[in-house]
C-alpha positions as CSV (number, residue, x, y, z in Angstrom):
1,M,16.5,-30.3,-48.9
2,L,20.1,-30.9,-48.0
3,N,22.0,-34.1,-47.0
4,R,25.2,-32.3,-45.3
5,V,26.7,-29.0,-45.2
6,R,29.6,-27.5,-43.3
7,I,29.9,-27.0,-39.8
8,D,31.1,-23.7,-39.7
9,K,27.8,-22.7,-41.8
10,W,25.5,-24.7,-39.9
11,L,26.3,-23.0,-36.5
12,W,26.2,-19.6,-38.4
13,A,22.5,-20.5,-39.8
14,V,21.3,-21.5,-36.9
15,R,22.9,-18.3,-34.6
16,I,25.3,-20.5,-32.3
17,F,27.7,-17.6,-33.5
18,K,26.8,-13.8,-35.0
19,T,29.3,-14.3,-37.8
20,R,30.4,-17.2,-40.4
21,T,33.8,-16.2,-39.1
22,M,33.5,-16.6,-35.5
23,A,31.8,-20.2,-36.2
24,A,35.3,-21.0,-38.5
25,E,37.6,-19.4,-35.7
26,A,35.8,-21.9,-33.2
27,C,36.5,-24.8,-35.3
28,S,40.3,-24.1,-35.5
29,K,40.3,-23.5,-31.9
30,G,39.3,-26.9,-31.3
31,R,35.8,-25.5,-29.2
32,I,33.3,-27.4,-31.5
33,L,33.1,-31.4,-31.7
34,I,30.4,-33.2,-33.5
35,N,30.1,-36.7,-32.2
36,G,32.7,-36.5,-30.1
37,M,35.8,-35.0,-32.2
38,E,37.2,-32.1,-33.1
39,A,35.8,-30.3,-36.0
40,K,37.4,-28.4,-38.4
41,P,35.3,-25.8,-40.2
42,S,34.8,-28.0,-43.8
43,R,33.8,-31.0,-41.4
44,E,30.2,-32.3,-42.5
45,V,27.1,-32.0,-40.6
46,R,24.4,-34.6,-41.1
47,I,21.1,-35.0,-39.4
48,G,21.4,-36.9,-36.3
49,D,25.1,-35.2,-35.3
50,T,25.3,-34.4,-31.8
51,I,27.4,-30.6,-31.9
52,V,29.1,-30.0,-28.9
53,V,30.1,-25.9,-28.6
54,R,32.5,-24.6,-25.9
55,K,31.7,-20.8,-25.2
56,P,33.3,-20.6,-21.9
57,P,32.1,-20.8,-19.2
58,V,29.1,-22.8,-20.9
59,V,29.3,-25.9,-23.1
60,Y,26.7,-26.2,-24.8
61,T,25.3,-29.3,-26.4
62,Y,22.9,-29.7,-29.5
63,K,21.5,-32.4,-31.6
64,V,20.9,-32.0,-35.5
65,L,17.4,-32.1,-36.7
66,G,17.7,-30.5,-40.1
67,V,20.6,-29.3,-42.2
68,I,20.6,-25.8,-43.8
69,D,23.0,-23.5,-45.3
70,R,21.7,-19.8,-45.0
71,R,21.0,-17.6,-42.4
72,Q,17.4,-18.6,-40.7
73,P,15.4,-15.8,-38.8
74,A,15.1,-16.6,-34.9
75,S,11.8,-18.0,-34.6
76,K,12.7,-21.0,-37.2
77,V,16.1,-21.5,-35.7
78,K,14.3,-24.5,-33.6
79,E,13.3,-26.8,-36.7
80,Y,17.0,-27.1,-37.2
81,L,18.5,-27.9,-33.6
82,E,17.4,-28.9,-30.1
83,D,18.9,-27.8,-27.3
84,V,20.4,-30.6,-25.3
85,T,22.5,-28.7,-22.9
86,S,22.4,-29.8,-19.4
87,P,20.9,-27.7,-16.3
88,E,24.1,-27.4,-14.0
89,E,25.7,-26.1,-17.9
90,L,23.1,-23.4,-17.7
91,Q,23.4,-22.4,-14.3
92,K,26.7,-21.3,-15.3
93,L,25.1,-18.6,-16.9
94,K,23.6,-17.0,-13.7
95,I,26.7,-17.5,-11.5
96,K,28.7,-13.9,-11.5
97,D,32.4,-14.9,-10.0
98,T,33.4,-11.5,-11.0
99,F,33.2,-8.2,-8.8
100,F,33.7,-4.5,-8.6
101,I,35.9,-2.6,-6.4
102,K,35.5,1.3,-6.4
103,R,38.6,3.4,-6.7
104,D,38.5,7.1,-6.6
105,S,39.2,8.9,-9.8
106,G,42.6,9.5,-10.5
107,K,44.1,7.7,-7.7
108,G,46.4,5.9,-10.1
109,R,47.5,1.8,-9.3
110,P,47.3,0.4,-6.4
111,T,50.1,0.4,-4.0
112,K,51.9,-2.7,-3.2
113,K,49.7,-2.6,0.4
114,E,46.5,-2.2,-1.3
115,R,47.4,-5.2,-3.7
116,R,47.9,-7.1,-0.9
117,L,44.6,-6.6,0.5
118,L,42.8,-7.4,-3.3
119,D,44.9,-10.6,-3.3
120,K,43.5,-11.7,0.2
121,L,39.9,-10.7,-0.9
122,M,40.1,-12.9,-4.2
123,N,41.6,-15.2,-2.2
124,N,38.9,-15.4,0.2
125,L,36.5,-15.6,-2.6
126,N,37.6,-17.9,-4.7
127,N,37.7,-20.5,-1.5
128,F,33.9,-19.1,-0.5
129,D,31.9,-22.9,-0.7
130,G,28.6,-20.9,0.3
131,L,26.3,-21.2,2.6
């Protein structure tokens, strides 16, 4: 069994990212933290490490239970990581902060008056704090 493996390979193997390239890009952009420090794609993961993955709008937190370098079936992933993401972060997935305004086909871009109305509506929604 392995003692350590590259973070980009591990993230891909436990199905956090669809491709290893996507995992490496996330590392390069500073979206991956290992034990509180930014990780380059070549950084090695060890058992017991805490990994934070920023995938907007949610910040996922995982604890490494096992080290692997080959992609695993989804049913076996739980043997290699423990999801310790807070419920508050997971709640962000349920919040839909986007909406769709229907416009008639062929109307083109909104006029200045319509644009102001849309901006006012967006501002009101952003300031809305619930019931």
